[in-house]
C-alpha positions as CSV (number, residue, x, y, z in Angstrom):
1,M,128.2,82.0,115.4
2,R,127.3,83.7,112.5
3,Q,126.2,80.4,110.7
4,D,123.3,80.1,114.3
5,V,122.0,83.7,113.2
6,T,121.6,83.1,109.7
7,N,120.3,79.8,109.8
8,P,118.3,78.8,112.9
9,F,117.1,75.2,111.9
10,N,120.6,74.4,110.9
11,N,121.0,73.6,114.9
12,A,120.8,69.8,115.0
13,N,121.9,69.9,119.2
14,A,119.3,72.8,119.9
15,P,116.5,71.2,122.2
16,A,112.9,71.3,120.4
17,P,110.2,73.3,121.9
18,S,107.6,71.7,124.5
19,F,103.7,72.4,124.3
20,E,101.2,71.6,126.6
21,A,98.4,72.3,124.4
22,I,97.0,73.7,121.2
23,K,93.8,75.1,121.1
24,I,92.3,75.7,117.6
25,S,89.0,76.5,116.9
26,I,86.8,77.6,113.7
27,A,86.9,81.8,112.8
28,S,83.8,83.8,113.4
29,P,81.9,85.4,110.3
30,E,82.9,88.8,112.1
31,K,86.6,87.5,112.6
32,I,86.9,87.0,108.8
33,R,85.1,90.0,107.9
34,S,87.8,91.7,109.7
35,W,90.7,90.1,107.9
36,S,89.2,90.9,104.8
37,S,90.2,94.7,103.7
38,G,92.2,96.0,100.8
39,E,92.3,99.1,99.4
40,I,92.1,100.1,95.5
41,K,94.9,102.6,95.0
42,K,95.4,102.9,91.2
43,P,92.6,102.9,88.8
44,E,94.3,100.6,86.3
45,T,93.3,97.5,85.7
46,I,96.1,95.1,83.2
47,N,99.3,96.4,82.4
48,Y,98.9,96.4,78.2
49,R,102.8,95.4,77.9
50,T,102.4,92.8,79.9
51,F,98.9,91.8,80.6
52,K,99.9,91.2,83.7
53,P,97.5,92.9,86.9
54,E,98.6,96.2,88.3
55,R,99.9,96.1,91.6
56,E,97.2,97.9,94.0
57,G,94.8,98.5,90.7
58,L,91.2,97.1,90.5
59,F,93.1,93.4,89.9
60,C,95.2,93.0,92.1
61,A,95.7,89.5,93.5
62,R,97.6,90.9,97.1
63,I,94.2,92.7,97.5
64,F,91.4,90.4,96.2
65,G,93.6,87.5,96.3
66,P,94.7,84.9,93.3
């Protein structure tokens, strides 16, 4: 039982889920703008020891993308 909970993809006897249909469409410009939000919480840019961007800073990849 524990193995089923920790790794659900390991059960080879489970039936595969079936789908009637899948709809894929292009997102509208308004929808894309609603996804693109971020907040800078620190004024720092780069860590002077590691030369990596500071988390939640001006160069944070999580906020602005890689």
